N, CA, C and O atoms as a CHARMM CRD file, in Angstrom:
* protein
*
  236
    1    1 UNK  N    124.69300  87.63700 139.87900 PROA 1      0.00000
    2    1 UNK  CA   123.52400  88.44000 139.62000 PROA 1      0.00000
    3    1 UNK  C    123.77800  89.83500 140.19400 PROA 1      0.00000
    4    1 UNK  O    124.12100  89.94600 141.37100 PROA 1      0.00000
    5    2 UNK  N    123.62400  90.89600 139.40900 PROA 2      0.00000
    6    2 UNK  CA   123.92400  92.24000 139.89600 PROA 2      0.00000
    7    2 UNK  C    122.86200  92.74600 140.85200 PROA 2      0.00000
    8    2 UNK  O    121.68900  92.38800 140.74700 PROA 2      0.00000
    9    3 UNK  N    123.28600  93.58100 141.78200 PROA 3      0.00000
   10    3 UNK  CA   122.34600  94.21300 142.71300 PROA 3      0.00000
   11    3 UNK  C    121.69000  95.38400 142.02700 PROA 3      0.00000
   12    3 UNK  O    122.32800  96.09700 141.25300 PROA 3      0.00000
   13    4 UNK  N    120.43500  95.58300 142.30500 PROA 4      0.00000
   14    4 UNK  CA   119.69700  96.70100 141.72600 PROA 4      0.00000
   15    4 UNK  C    119.69700  97.84000 142.74100 PROA 4      0.00000
   16    4 UNK  O    118.72500  98.04800 143.46700 PROA 4      0.00000
   17    5 UNK  N    120.78300  98.55200 142.77300 PROA 5      0.00000
   18    5 UNK  CA   120.95200  99.62300 143.74300 PROA 5      0.00000
   19    5 UNK  C    120.14900 100.83300 143.29800 PROA 5      0.00000
   20    5 UNK  O    120.23500 101.25800 142.14600 PROA 5      0.00000
   21    6 UNK  N    119.37400 101.38100 144.21100 PROA 6      0.00000
   22    6 UNK  CA   118.61800 102.58300 143.93700 PROA 6      0.00000
   23    6 UNK  C    117.29700 102.35300 143.22200 PROA 6      0.00000
   24    6 UNK  O    116.61000 103.32200 142.90000 PROA 6      0.00000
   25    7 UNK  N    116.91800 101.12400 142.96400 PROA 7      0.00000
   26    7 UNK  CA   115.64900 100.86900 142.29700 PROA 7      0.00000
   27    7 UNK  C    114.51400 101.00700 143.30700 PROA 7      0.00000
   28    7 UNK  O    114.53500 100.38700 144.37100 PROA 7      0.00000
   29    8 UNK  N    113.52700 101.82300 142.96200 PROA 8      0.00000
   30    8 UNK  CA   112.38800 102.04500 143.84900 PROA 8      0.00000
   31    8 UNK  C    111.32600 100.97900 143.61400 PROA 8      0.00000
   32    8 UNK  O    111.16400 100.47100 142.50400 PROA 8      0.00000
   33    9 UNK  N    110.61600 100.65700 144.67300 PROA 9      0.00000
   34    9 UNK  CA   109.52800  99.69700 144.56100 PROA 9      0.00000
   35    9 UNK  C    108.32000 100.31600 143.87700 PROA 9      0.00000
   36    9 UNK  O    108.21100 101.54000 143.79200 PROA 9      0.00000
   37   10 UNK  N    107.43200  99.49700 143.39900 PROA 10     0.00000
   38   10 UNK  CA   106.22800  99.95800 142.71900 PROA 10     0.00000
   39   10 UNK  C    105.04500  99.83400 143.66900 PROA 10     0.00000
   40   10 UNK  O    104.16700  98.99400 143.46900 PROA 10     0.00000
   41   11 UNK  N    105.02200 100.67800 144.71100 PROA 11     0.00000
   42   11 UNK  CA   103.98200 100.57500 145.72900 PROA 11     0.00000
   43   11 UNK  C    102.61100 100.99300 145.19700 PROA 11     0.00000
   44   11 UNK  O    101.59600 100.50000 145.68800 PROA 11     0.00000
   45   12 UNK  N    102.55300 101.88200 144.21500 PROA 12     0.00000
   46   12 UNK  CA   101.26500 102.30000 143.66800 PROA 12     0.00000
   47   12 UNK  C    100.55700 101.12100 142.99800 PROA 12     0.00000
   48   12 UNK  O     99.33700 100.99000 143.09300 PROA 12     0.00000
   49   13 UNK  N    101.31600 100.27800 142.33000 PROA 13     0.00000
   50   13 UNK  CA   100.71700  99.09500 141.70100 PROA 13     0.00000
   51   13 UNK  C    100.15200  98.14900 142.75900 PROA 13     0.00000
   52   13 UNK  O     99.04000  97.64400 142.60500 PROA 13     0.00000
   53   14 UNK  N    100.90000  97.90900 143.81900 PROA 14     0.00000
   54   14 UNK  CA   100.44100  97.01200 144.87600 PROA 14     0.00000
   55   14 UNK  C     99.23000  97.59200 145.60300 PROA 14     0.00000
   56   14 UNK  O     98.31200  96.85300 145.95900 PROA 14     0.00000
   57   15 UNK  N     99.22100  98.89700 145.82500 PROA 15     0.00000
   58   15 UNK  CA    98.08700  99.53500 146.48700 PROA 15     0.00000
   59   15 UNK  C     96.84100  99.44400 145.61400 PROA 15     0.00000
   60   15 UNK  O     95.75700  99.13300 146.10800 PROA 15     0.00000
   61   16 UNK  N     96.98800  99.71100 144.33300 PROA 16     0.00000
   62   16 UNK  CA    95.85400  99.61700 143.42500 PROA 16     0.00000
   63   16 UNK  C     95.31300  98.20700 143.31700 PROA 16     0.00000
   64   16 UNK  O     94.10100  98.00000 143.27400 PROA 16     0.00000
   65   17 UNK  N     96.20900  97.23900 143.27300 PROA 17     0.00000
   66   17 UNK  CA    95.78700  95.84500 143.21500 PROA 17     0.00000
   67   17 UNK  C     95.05600  95.43100 144.48800 PROA 17     0.00000
   68   17 UNK  O     94.05600  94.71600 144.42400 PROA 17     0.00000
   69   18 UNK  N     95.54900  95.87500 145.64200 PROA 18     0.00000
   70   18 UNK  CA    94.89700  95.55400 146.91200 PROA 18     0.00000
   71   18 UNK  C     93.50900  96.19200 146.98700 PROA 18     0.00000
   72   18 UNK  O     92.56500  95.57300 147.47700 PROA 18     0.00000
   73   19 UNK  N     93.38800  97.42300 146.50100 PROA 19     0.00000
   74   19 UNK  CA    92.08000  98.08600 146.51100 PROA 19     0.00000
   75   19 UNK  C     91.10300  97.39700 145.56600 PROA 19     0.00000
   76   19 UNK  O     89.91700  97.28500 145.87600 PROA 19     0.00000
   77   20 UNK  N     91.58900  96.93600 144.41900 PROA 20     0.00000
   78   20 UNK  CA    90.73700  96.21200 143.47900 PROA 20     0.00000
   79   20 UNK  C     90.23500  94.90200 144.08400 PROA 20     0.00000
   80   20 UNK  O     89.05900  94.56500 143.94300 PROA 20     0.00000
   81   21 UNK  N     91.10800  94.17200 144.74700 PROA 21     0.00000
   82   21 UNK  CA    90.71900  92.90200 145.37200 PROA 21     0.00000
   83   21 UNK  C     89.71500  93.14700 146.49600 PROA 21     0.00000
   84   21 UNK  O     88.75400  92.39200 146.64400 PROA 21     0.00000
   85   22 UNK  N     89.93400  94.20100 147.29300 PROA 22     0.00000
   86   22 UNK  CA    89.00300  94.52300 148.37700 PROA 22     0.00000
   87   22 UNK  C     87.63300  94.90100 147.81700 PROA 22     0.00000
   88   22 UNK  O     86.61100  94.47300 148.35300 PROA 22     0.00000
   89   23 UNK  N     87.59900  95.69100 146.75300 PROA 23     0.00000
   90   23 UNK  CA    86.32800  96.08500 146.15400 PROA 23     0.00000
   91   23 UNK  C     85.59500  94.87200 145.57500 PROA 23     0.00000
   92   23 UNK  O     84.37700  94.75800 145.70900 PROA 23     0.00000
   93   24 UNK  N     86.32700  93.98100 144.94100 PROA 24     0.00000
   94   24 UNK  CA    85.71200  92.77000 144.40100 PROA 24     0.00000
   95   24 UNK  C     85.14200  91.90900 145.52900 PROA 24     0.00000
   96   24 UNK  O     84.08700  91.29600 145.36800 PROA 24     0.00000
   97   25 UNK  N     85.82800  91.86100 146.65400 PROA 25     0.00000
   98   25 UNK  CA    85.33300  91.10700 147.79900 PROA 25     0.00000
   99   25 UNK  C     84.04700  91.69500 148.35400 PROA 25     0.00000
  100   25 UNK  O     83.12700  90.95500 148.70400 PROA 25     0.00000
  101   26 UNK  N     83.97400  93.02200 148.44000 PROA 26     0.00000
  102   26 UNK  CA    82.75700  93.67600 148.94100 PROA 26     0.00000
  103   26 UNK  C     81.58900  93.42300 147.99300 PROA 26     0.00000
  104   26 UNK  O     80.47200  93.16000 148.44000 PROA 26     0.00000
  105   27 UNK  N     81.83800  93.50100 146.69600 PROA 27     0.00000
  106   27 UNK  CA    80.77300  93.23500 145.72100 PROA 27     0.00000
  107   27 UNK  C     80.30100  91.78900 145.82300 PROA 27     0.00000
  108   27 UNK  O     79.10300  91.52100 145.73000 PROA 27     0.00000
  109   28 UNK  N     81.22500  90.86300 146.01100 PROA 28     0.00000
  110   28 UNK  CA    80.83800  89.45200 146.14500 PROA 28     0.00000
  111   28 UNK  C     80.02000  89.23400 147.41900 PROA 28     0.00000
  112   28 UNK  O     79.02200  88.51300 147.39500 PROA 28     0.00000
  113   29 UNK  N     80.43100  89.84600 148.52500 PROA 29     0.00000
  114   29 UNK  CA    79.66300  89.70500 149.77000 PROA 29     0.00000
  115   29 UNK  C     78.26700  90.30700 149.62500 PROA 29     0.00000
  116   29 UNK  O     77.29300  89.75200 150.13400 PROA 29     0.00000
  117   30 UNK  N     78.17200  91.43200 148.93700 PROA 30     0.00000
  118   30 UNK  CA    76.86700  92.05400 148.70300 PROA 30     0.00000
  119   30 UNK  C     76.00800  91.16600 147.80400 PROA 30     0.00000
  120   30 UNK  O     74.81600  91.00000 148.06100 PROA 30     0.00000
  121   31 UNK  N     76.59200  90.60200 146.76700 PROA 31     0.00000
  122   31 UNK  CA    75.84300  89.77100 145.82900 PROA 31     0.00000
  123   31 UNK  C     75.26800  88.52700 146.50400 PROA 31     0.00000
  124   31 UNK  O     74.12700  88.14600 146.24000 PROA 31     0.00000
  125   32 UNK  N     76.04700  87.90200 147.36400 PROA 32     0.00000
  126   32 UNK  CA    75.59000  86.67100 148.00900 PROA 32     0.00000
  127   32 UNK  C     74.78600  86.92600 149.27400 PROA 32     0.00000
  128   32 UNK  O     74.37300  85.97300 149.93600 PROA 32     0.00000
  129   33 UNK  N     74.55200  88.18700 149.63000 PROA 33     0.00000
  130   33 UNK  CA    73.65700  88.51400 150.73500 PROA 33     0.00000
  131   33 UNK  C     74.29000  88.49800 152.09800 PROA 33     0.00000
  132   33 UNK  O     73.57000  88.52000 153.09600 PROA 33     0.00000
  133   34 UNK  N     75.59900  88.46100 152.19100 PROA 34     0.00000
  134   34 UNK  CA    76.26100  88.49100 153.49600 PROA 34     0.00000
  135   34 UNK  C     76.12200  89.87600 154.10600 PROA 34     0.00000
  136   34 UNK  O     75.89400  90.01200 155.30800 PROA 34     0.00000
  137   35 UNK  N     76.25900  90.91300 153.27000 PROA 35     0.00000
  138   35 UNK  CA    76.02200  92.28500 153.70500 PROA 35     0.00000
  139   35 UNK  C     74.93300  92.86000 152.82800 PROA 35     0.00000
  140   35 UNK  O     74.68000  92.35200 151.73600 PROA 35     0.00000
  141   36 UNK  N     74.27100  93.93800 153.30300 PROA 36     0.00000
  142   36 UNK  CA    73.17500  94.52900 152.54600 PROA 36     0.00000
  143   36 UNK  C     73.34800  96.04400 152.52700 PROA 36     0.00000
  144   36 UNK  O     72.66900  96.76400 153.26000 PROA 36     0.00000
  145   37 UNK  N     74.25300  96.51800 151.69100 PROA 37     0.00000
  146   37 UNK  CA    74.47900  97.95600 151.55600 PROA 37     0.00000
  147   37 UNK  C     73.59600  98.55600 150.46600 PROA 37     0.00000
  148   37 UNK  O     73.14600  99.69300 150.60200 PROA 37     0.00000
  149   38 UNK  N     73.34300  97.82700 149.40400 PROA 38     0.00000
  150   38 UNK  CA    72.51000  98.28900 148.30100 PROA 38     0.00000
  151   38 UNK  C     71.24400  97.43300 148.25900 PROA 38     0.00000
  152   38 UNK  O     71.31400  96.23900 147.97100 PROA 38     0.00000
  153   39 UNK  N     70.08800  98.03700 148.54500 PROA 39     0.00000
  154   39 UNK  CA    68.84600  97.26300 148.52300 PROA 39     0.00000
  155   39 UNK  C     68.55400  96.69700 147.12800 PROA 39     0.00000
  156   39 UNK  O     68.87100  97.32300 146.11600 PROA 39     0.00000
  157   40 UNK  N     67.96400  95.54100 147.09000 PROA 40     0.00000
  158   40 UNK  CA    67.55800  94.85800 145.85500 PROA 40     0.00000
  159   40 UNK  C     68.72600  94.57700 144.91700 PROA 40     0.00000
  160   40 UNK  O     68.56400  94.63400 143.69800 PROA 40     0.00000
  161   41 UNK  N     69.87700  94.28000 145.45700 PROA 41     0.00000
  162   41 UNK  CA    71.03600  93.90100 144.65200 PROA 41     0.00000
  163   41 UNK  C     71.43700  92.50300 145.04800 PROA 41     0.00000
  164   41 UNK  O     71.47300  92.18300 146.23600 PROA 41     0.00000
  165   42 UNK  N     71.73700  91.67000 144.08600 PROA 42     0.00000
  166   42 UNK  CA    72.21300  90.32600 144.38400 PROA 42     0.00000
  167   42 UNK  C     71.22200  89.25900 144.01100 PROA 42     0.00000
  168   42 UNK  O     70.27500  89.49200 143.26000 PROA 42     0.00000
  169   43 UNK  N     71.45500  88.09000 144.54700 PROA 43     0.00000
  170   43 UNK  CA    70.63200  86.93700 144.22400 PROA 43     0.00000
  171   43 UNK  C     69.26300  87.08400 144.86600 PROA 43     0.00000
  172   43 UNK  O     69.11500  87.66200 145.94300 PROA 43     0.00000
  173   44 UNK  N     68.27300  86.54900 144.17700 PROA 44     0.00000
  174   44 UNK  CA    66.91700  86.54300 144.71800 PROA 44     0.00000
  175   44 UNK  C     66.83200  85.52500 145.84700 PROA 44     0.00000
  176   44 UNK  O     67.54000  84.51800 145.84500 PROA 44     0.00000
  177   45 UNK  N     65.95400  85.80100 146.81400 PROA 45     0.00000
  178   45 UNK  CA    65.76000  84.85200 147.90000 PROA 45     0.00000
  179   45 UNK  C     64.90400  83.69400 147.42500 PROA 45     0.00000
  180   45 UNK  O     63.99600  83.87500 146.61300 PROA 45     0.00000
  181   46 UNK  N     65.18600  82.53200 147.92200 PROA 46     0.00000
  182   46 UNK  CA    64.42100  81.34500 147.56400 PROA 46     0.00000
  183   46 UNK  C     63.20100  81.23700 148.46200 PROA 46     0.00000
  184   46 UNK  O     63.23100  81.66700 149.61500 PROA 46     0.00000
  185   47 UNK  N     62.14300  80.67100 147.94100 PROA 47     0.00000
  186   47 UNK  CA    60.94600  80.43200 148.73100 PROA 47     0.00000
  187   47 UNK  C     60.86100  78.93300 148.96900 PROA 47     0.00000
  188   47 UNK  O     60.71400  78.14300 148.03600 PROA 47     0.00000
  189   48 UNK  N     60.95500  78.56700 150.22000 PROA 48     0.00000
  190   48 UNK  CA    60.86100  77.15200 150.58900 PROA 48     0.00000
  191   48 UNK  C     59.60900  76.93900 151.41900 PROA 48     0.00000
  192   48 UNK  O     59.29300  77.74600 152.29300 PROA 48     0.00000
  193   49 UNK  N     58.89700  75.85800 151.15100 PROA 49     0.00000
  194   49 UNK  CA    57.68100  75.59700 151.90800 PROA 49     0.00000
  195   49 UNK  C     57.98100  74.64700 153.06500 PROA 49     0.00000
  196   49 UNK  O     58.79600  73.73000 152.96200 PROA 49     0.00000
  197   50 UNK  N     57.30500  74.90200 154.13800 PROA 50     0.00000
  198   50 UNK  CA    57.40100  74.08000 155.33100 PROA 50     0.00000
  199   50 UNK  C     56.16700  73.17500 155.32800 PROA 50     0.00000
  200   50 UNK  O     55.07500  73.65800 155.02900 PROA 50     0.00000
  201   51 UNK  N     56.29400  71.89300 155.64700 PROA 51     0.00000
  202   51 UNK  CA    55.13600  70.99700 155.55000 PROA 51     0.00000
  203   51 UNK  C     53.97600  71.38600 156.46700 PROA 51     0.00000
  204   51 UNK  O     52.84400  70.97800 156.21000 PROA 51     0.00000
  205   52 UNK  N     54.21700  72.15100 157.51300 PROA 52     0.00000
  206   52 UNK  CA    53.14100  72.46900 158.45200 PROA 52     0.00000
  207   52 UNK  C     52.65600  73.90800 158.34200 PROA 52     0.00000
  208   52 UNK  O     51.69500  74.27400 159.01800 PROA 52     0.00000
  209   53 UNK  N     53.28800  74.73800 157.51200 PROA 53     0.00000
  210   53 UNK  CA    52.86400  76.13500 157.43500 PROA 53     0.00000
  211   53 UNK  C     52.99600  76.66100 156.00300 PROA 53     0.00000
  212   53 UNK  O     53.33100  75.92100 155.07800 PROA 53     0.00000
  213   54 UNK  N     52.73000  77.92800 155.85200 PROA 54     0.00000
  214   54 UNK  CA    52.81300  78.59400 154.55600 PROA 54     0.00000
  215   54 UNK  C     54.27800  78.69800 154.12000 PROA 54     0.00000
  216   54 UNK  O     55.17900  78.54800 154.94500 PROA 54     0.00000
  217   55 UNK  N     54.52000  78.95300 152.83300 PROA 55     0.00000
  218   55 UNK  CA    55.90700  79.15400 152.36800 PROA 55     0.00000
  219   55 UNK  C     56.58600  80.30600 153.09600 PROA 55     0.00000
  220   55 UNK  O     55.96500  81.32300 153.40500 PROA 55     0.00000
  221   56 UNK  N     57.85500  80.12600 153.35900 PROA 56     0.00000
  222   56 UNK  CA    58.63600  81.10900 154.11200 PROA 56     0.00000
  223   56 UNK  C     59.80000  81.54400 153.25600 PROA 56     0.00000
  224   56 UNK  O     60.47100  80.70400 152.65700 PROA 56     0.00000
  225   57 UNK  N     60.06200  82.85500 153.18100 PROA 57     0.00000
  226   57 UNK  CA    61.23400  83.33400 152.45000 PROA 57     0.00000
  227   57 UNK  C     62.47000  83.14900 153.30700 PROA 57     0.00000
  228   57 UNK  O     62.48000  83.48300 154.49100 PROA 57     0.00000
  229   58 UNK  N     63.50800  82.61300 152.69100 PROA 58     0.00000
  230   58 UNK  CA    64.77700  82.43300 153.39600 PROA 58     0.00000
  231   58 UNK  C     65.87600  83.10200 152.60500 PROA 58     0.00000
  232   58 UNK  O     65.77700  83.26200 151.38800 PROA 58     0.00000
  233   59 UNK  N     66.92000  83.48800 153.30400 PROA 59     0.00000
  234   59 UNK  CA    68.06700  84.09100 152.62900 PROA 59     0.00000
  235   59 UNK  C     69.14200  83.08500 152.46600 PROA 59     0.00000
  236   59 UNK  O     70.20000  83.39500 151.91800 PROA 59     0.00000
């Protein structure tokens, strides 16, 4: 197998891919309510009732 002498790596592709994965992770965390950077974005909160009190909103 010949050596690829002088071939440069494709670091821009790897950097772009890493940034895309990081952005997708932030959007997923925001959607599921782990972080709250954008108000009113993501899943709605569920309302669960407690047998001894009024319904309580939970995240």
